[in-house]
N, C-alpha and C positions, 0 to 999 in steps of 0.2 A: 444706667451703664454705658451713657458716651460719653458723661462727663469723668466715670473710673477710668476710662478706657486711655481718653485722651489726657488723664493726669500720670497713666503708667508707662505710657509712651514718653509722656515730658521730660520725668524723670528717673529714668531708665535704669541710672543705678543704683538709685533709692531702694526703686522694688526689686532690684534682681538681689541686691543683699537683702532684702526680707525673705524674698521667696529661697535664697537659699539655706536662712535658717529653720525656714518651715521646710526646706526638703530633707534637711538632716533631722530632724525634730520628729517628721512623719516618718521619715525610712526606720530611725530609732524603733520607735512603736511599732511597727510592722513587724522589726525583725526582733522584738521582744516578743511580739505578740505569737509569731509562729516558733517561737521557741519553748513560748510556754503550752501553747501546742501539742510539738512534739515531743515535750518532757511527759505532756500527761498519756500521750497516748501511746508513748514505750514503755511507760511502769502499768498501762494495763490494758495493752492490743490483745492478747490474749483472750481473757476478762470480754472484754468488748464485740470481740470479734464473733462469741460465742451463739450462737440462735436462742440462748435459755433466755425465759424471761425474769424467772427469778431461781431463787437456789435456796437450800434444805439446809443448814448449818446446826451441830452441837448446842443447844442454850447455854449461858453465857460466854459466848464465842464472841461479841463484840462485832460481829458482823467481819472478825475479821478469817478468809480459809483458812490459815493456818493456823490457827488455834482450834479448829472443830474438827473432830472425829466422826462420823458417824457409819453405820455399817448395815449389811444384808438385811436386819431388820427394819429400820428405817427406809432405806430400798426400794421394799418388798411393802410397804404403808404409803409408797407417795405414789409406785403406782398403782395401786390399788385403786388409788384417788383419782390420777390423773389420766390413767391409762400406760400398759406397758412401753408404748411405744413415747410416752410425753417425758419420763423421768429415767436418766441416769446418770450414772456415778460421776464423778471430778477427783482424781486423786493430784493434789500440787506438793512439791517437794524443791526447797533451795538446794541445789548443789555444786560441786566442782566434778570438771569432767576434764579429758585432754584427750587430744585429738590423736588416734595413732600415729607411731612415728613421732611426736613431738612430746616434751616431755613439760612444757608449760600446762598448766591449770586454769580453766577457763570456767567461769559464775555460769551457770545455766542453770533456768526452770525447770526441772521436770516435771511433766502433765499427763496424765495418766486417762485416758478416756477408752468409750468401746468404737473404732476403728471401724466398726458397720455401720457407728450410728450419726445422727445428726450432730456431734458436736467433733468432727473429725476434721482436722483442717484443710484445706484445699489443696493440691499438691503444686506447686511453681516448675518443679524438674525434677525428673526421677520418675519412680510409681506410688502408687499409694500402697498402703497395708492393709492388712483385715484382723479383726481381733483372734484369728490363728496366728498369726505370725509371732513366731519365738525370736526374742534378743533383735528386733528392728524397728528401726524407730523414722519418724521425720524430727528436720532439724530446721530451726530456722536460717534464714543464709548469711546473715551475719558468721556464721560458725566459720563460713568459708575462706572469709579473710584469715582464717588461723589454719588452714590447711586441709577442712572438711571437705570429701567432696561424696559425691553418689557414690555408694561400693564400697567406702573407705568404712572408716572403724571409730567410735568416740568408744572411753570405757567411765565408767563411772566411779570414781575417787572412793566414797561412803562403800558401796556393796563390792565392786572390784569386780562390775559384768561389764562385761564386749557388748556394743550395739552398734549392728549394722544400717549403717545411712542407707535408707531405701530412695531416701528424697530431701527437696530443701522444702521449705515454705515461705512466704512472704509477707511479715509486717506480721510478726510472731513474739512476742516478748510478754516477761511478767518482771515487774519489780526492777526493770531497766537491766533485767538478763536475759537473751535468748531462749526461746521456748523447745525444748525436745519432748515430744510427743510420743509415747508408747504405749502399748494396747494395757489391759487390765491384767491380762494374765499374767506379764513381765511387770506390772508393776505388784505384782502378792509374790511371785518368787524373790524380786526384790525387798518385797518386805521381811522375809525370811532369811535375808543375810543380813539385817540387823538387828539389833535389842529388840523392837521390835514387833518379834516375829506373827505371821501369822500362819499358824501351822496347815490350813486350807484354803482354797477359795471363799468355802461359807465363812471363814473368820475371817474374810478380809477387811478393814479397815479404811475408809474416803475421808474427804476433810468437807466432800460437800454429795448435794445432789443436785445436777441442774435439771428445772422440767420447764415446761411449754402450757403454762395456764393463766386462766385467765376466768373475773367471774364466778359461776357458781364451782367450778375447780378449783381453784384458787382457795375457795370457802372449803372444800373439802378436804384440799390440800392441811387444813389448817385444825381441821378436825380432827381428821388422820393423827395429825402431829402435834398435839398441845403444846407440847414441850418443848418443841424445836424451835430455834429461829428460823424464821422465813422470810427472806428480805431482796427486796427487786435487785437486775444488777446496777443499777445504778449506784444503790449501798453499795455493796460487795466492790464498787471499784473506786469508789471514795473512802474505805476502808483497808485498800491496800495501804501497807507501813511505807510513810513522807510522802503520800500522794496529795492530801490537803494541805500538808504545811508549806510544800513545793510550789503547788498549785496557788497556795495562797500567798505566799511571798511574790511570785512572778507579779502576780492578779495586780497586789498594790503598787510594784514599778511601773504597771501599764498606766493604773490609776493617774499614778502622780506626774507620769509622762506626759498626759492629757491635761492633767492642771497645770500644769507648766508649759505645754503651747498655747493654752486659753490663757495665761496672764502675760507671754511673753508677747504676742499677739496685740491683748490688751496694750500693754505699754507702746510697743513700738507706733500702733495709730493713733494712740488718743495722743504723742506727743507729736505727730506729724498734722492733727487734726488741732491742736495748739498752734501750731506753726499756721494754720491757714485760717485761723479765726478772723483775719479781715477779709479775706477772700469769701469765705461762709457770709460775711456780713456784707457784703458788695452784691452779691447774689440772691439772699433774702432782699434787700432793697428794691432791686428790681423786681421783686414779685414771684422769685422762684420759692416752691413750696418746701418744707420742713421734711414732706416726706420723699422730694426727691433726692433732698442731698443725705437723708440719710440710706437711701436705696443705693446711693452711688457708694458711700461708705461699705454698705455691709456690699457690697456688687464687689468691690474692691480686696475686702479679705477672701471673699468667697473663691474669684479669679483666681485670684493667687497659691491659695490651698486648692483648689480644681486642680493647676497646673503640678503643682509642689507632689501633692497625691499619685497623680499620672507616672509623672517620673520615676517616685518613691518605687511603686507598682511594680514600674518594668523593672528597675534596680534589684528588688525584691525576687525577682522571678527569675532575673539572670543569676544572683547570688545561692537562689533553691537549685538552679544547674550546676552550681560550682561546688557546691557546699559535699562534703565527704558524704559518705553513707551513714557512717559512723556517728554525726554528730542529729542530733535528733529534731529536726526543725521540721514543722509541719505547717502549712496554713492554706487551708482553702478555698477557693472562690465564695463560696458563704461568707466566709470568715473574715477574706481578706476586703468585701464589698462592705459588711459590716462594721468593721474596722475604719475604715474609708468614711462611711459615714458617719462615726461616732466622732470622727476627726473636723468633718466637717463641721459638724454642730459644734465641738468645741471654740474652732475658729468663730462661727457668728457669734457664740455668746460674750467673745473676747472683741467683738466688736462694738457691744452693747455699751461699754463706757464713751467709746467717740459717738457714738450715736446719740449720748445723753447729753453729750457738751455740745455735738452741735443743734439739737432742741432748745438747749439753755442759750443757746448764741444768740445776742439783743444787735439787729442791725445797726442804728446808729452807735451802740455802742461801738462794736467790734469794726464801723469805720473811721469813728473818732479815734481809736488807738493805733489803726492803720497809718492813721493820716499824719499820728504823733512819731 
């Protein structure tokens, strides 16, 4: 490391340019990673935040909540298998709403849950609602940007129902639309205003049954509902329309950025190594071990990579604080550290070409070339 630091201090401009390129690439990698995580969360936050372990769907629903329809019969069977408190209905529908006093329509995801049960979201502002509350909802705070406020109201365009806002919730969305949580009674009333009417609560139709089950309870659930699809929460998230395609595209971008970073570093340091072939030959001639020279090359790469990543991480945290709330950007500490470690690994891999060149350098040949 002594040799690596001395060389960096001697050729400041050269290594400053390399560090700048590494800084830009690492910043781009971290930013795209945060964007991918943010889009994933924005697409499925309400499902990911639920305390359910599995969902019961209609057969041949292909794991998609929107394609499923289950009723009271399936709910009773699920509750009998896992317990009354461990199975609860869930209904989801994409709709358009208007904030009272504004003519603009806003895409929203309507989620009907038992407001007295464990699927009810945590209230960030305002008050919670109970299952008996009529025409009262909890909405994601994103709707506040469109004029929604506690005590105000929104109107569901499809049914014409006016729903009073009791409070705001944070980080609740589905399919990139802010979530609107309502009681099961309001959901039944909303169904009665549509073409898929429910004559009474006993005829209500839901999209899924959320359950908390494992081991024997899960097997009992499968036995009680042999014709239903019983999927894990992760499968429900992955089946949200566009989720896998969106994440796959962003993941491919991140992988290519890692590969590009490795190639760029490999080329830069290989050219520098070629320029220093004579110096390596002299060092080998006076007894310097190849392992020491290889460690010096790898040390230079890692030193520049760590410095660049540190600055990039600070810039990302600053950008995260300055980015508007409407931009889905999410980079947890664990993800940040993992991305940095992967970048360091790719940087070290990119230095192996230079290490191989140093190992193959012959002292006498290198000195002869340097003298010529």
